[in-house]
N, C-alpha and C positions, 0 to 999 in steps of 0.2 A: 896165373893171376897177374894182371898187369898193374904195376904201381907207377903212379905219376908223381912227380915232385910238384906239390902245390904250395905256393907261398902262403904265409899267414894272412896276408891281405886278401888273396884269392879265396881262402877258406872262410874268412870273415864275411866277404861279399856273398859267397854261396849260402852261408848260414842266414845272413840278413835277408837275402832273396827268398830263401825257403820259409823264413818266418813271415815275410810279407805275403807270400802265396798262401800260407796257412790262414792268415787273417782274412785274405780276400775270399778264400773258400768258405770260411766260417760266415762272413758277411753274406755271401751268396746263399748259403744254406738258410740263414735267418730270413733273408728276403723271400726265398722260395716258401718257407713255412708260413710267413705272413700272407703271401699271395694265395696259398692253398686255403688258409683260414678264411680269407675274404671270399674266395670262390665258393667254399662250402657254405658260408653264411648266405651268400647270394642264392645258390642253388636250393638250399634247404628252405628258404623263405619265399621262393618263387611260386606264383600262382601256376606257372607252367610246370609240366612234368618233364624232367630232363633225364634221358637214359642212354646207356651205352651197352652194346651187346658185342661180345667178341666173335671171332670166326668159328668158335665151337658152339655158337648160338646161346651163350650163357651171359646173364646180366653181370656187368662189372660196375654199373652205376645206375641208380634209380632213386631220384629225389624230386621233391616238390610237395607243396601243401595239399594238393588234391588227392594224394595217395590214399589217405584214410577213407575218403568218400568213395573210393573204388574198392575198398576192402583190402588194400595192399599195404604191406609193411616192408620197407626197404631192407631192413636187417635180415628178414626171413627169405628174401628173394635173391639177394646178391649171391652169385655163384650157381644159381639154379637155371635150368633151361627156359629160355623165353618162349620156346615153342610149347613146352608143357604148361607153363603159367597161363598162356593165352591160347590154349588149344581150341577154345570156343570162339575165338576172334580171328577168322581167316584173313581179314583185312590187315590186321597187325602183323601176322605171320608173313603175308605177301610183302609188306613194307620192309620188314627186317631182311628177308631173303633177297629182295631186289637190291637193297642198299649194300648188303654184304657181297653181292655180285658186281658192285661197282657203279650202280646207277642211283641218282637221287630219286626220291619218291615222295609223294604227298597223297594223303587220303583223309577222309572224314570217317570217324568211327563213333559208334553208339554203345555206351556201357552204362548200365544202372541209371537210366533216365538222364544221363549226361551225354553231351556231344562234344567231340574234340576234333580239331584240325591237327593232323600229325604230319611232321616232316621227318624224313629219314635220309641220312647222308652217310656215304662211306667215309671212313677215317683211315688215312694212310700213314705209314711210317715214313722215315726220312728217305728210304729207297723207293717210295711210291707204292709199296705193297699194302693192300688192304689188311689191317690188323683188327678192325672192329667197325661198328657203325655207331653213329651218334644220332639221337632222335630227340624231338621236342614235341610235346602235346599241349595244345592251348585249348582251354575250356571255352567253347563258343555256344554253350547251351542257351543263354539268354538271347543272343543274336539269332540263333536258329529258331527259337520260339517266336520272336518278333517277325522274322522273315515269313514264317508260316502264317501268322496272324494277318500280315499284310497281304499275302497271297490269297488267303480265304476272303478277305475284304474285297480284293480286286475281282475275284470270281463272283462274289455276291453282286457287286456293282455291274459286272458284265451281264449277269443273269437278269438283273432288274432292268437294265437298258434293253436287252432283247425282249423282255416281257412288255416293256413300254412300247417298243416299236411294233410288236405284234398286235397290240391292243389299241394303238393310236387311232386307227380308223373308227373304232367304236366310240372313242372319246370325241372325235370330230362329229360323228353322227348325233351324239347326245346334245351337242351345243347348237 
């Protein structure tokens, strides 16, 4: 064991620095806890569904106000296989697997009369290795319904235009 002669002043400085470091660490822990609370509040109250799946394809995060409308409960799903939970949704499985292989992916999925645009993105650790994927699903049901209504209206207009053009010679003959 090596002993060094440390003066009282050096010892006092070391103790003071240690005390300051402890305070700084405590402040950082408090700040982190506050930020985590803000993040959880944001995620839990979001219309969007936010999710993370690890490389073992298990949910590590699943939050959002729309979960109950899909019959999902975050507390019952965390730690469970995403592939088992969504075995009847091949588009979701494709998104998760594609993202875990390192590629970003986007698709539209249909569940229980709801329509979602879903984004999947690989999540990497500090060394660049994929350790999970992060996803977000946005409910576009209303937009999808309106787009379909507009498309139907356009098709009706086109049909009526064609019908008018076909029968216009008869209208001319009647006048």
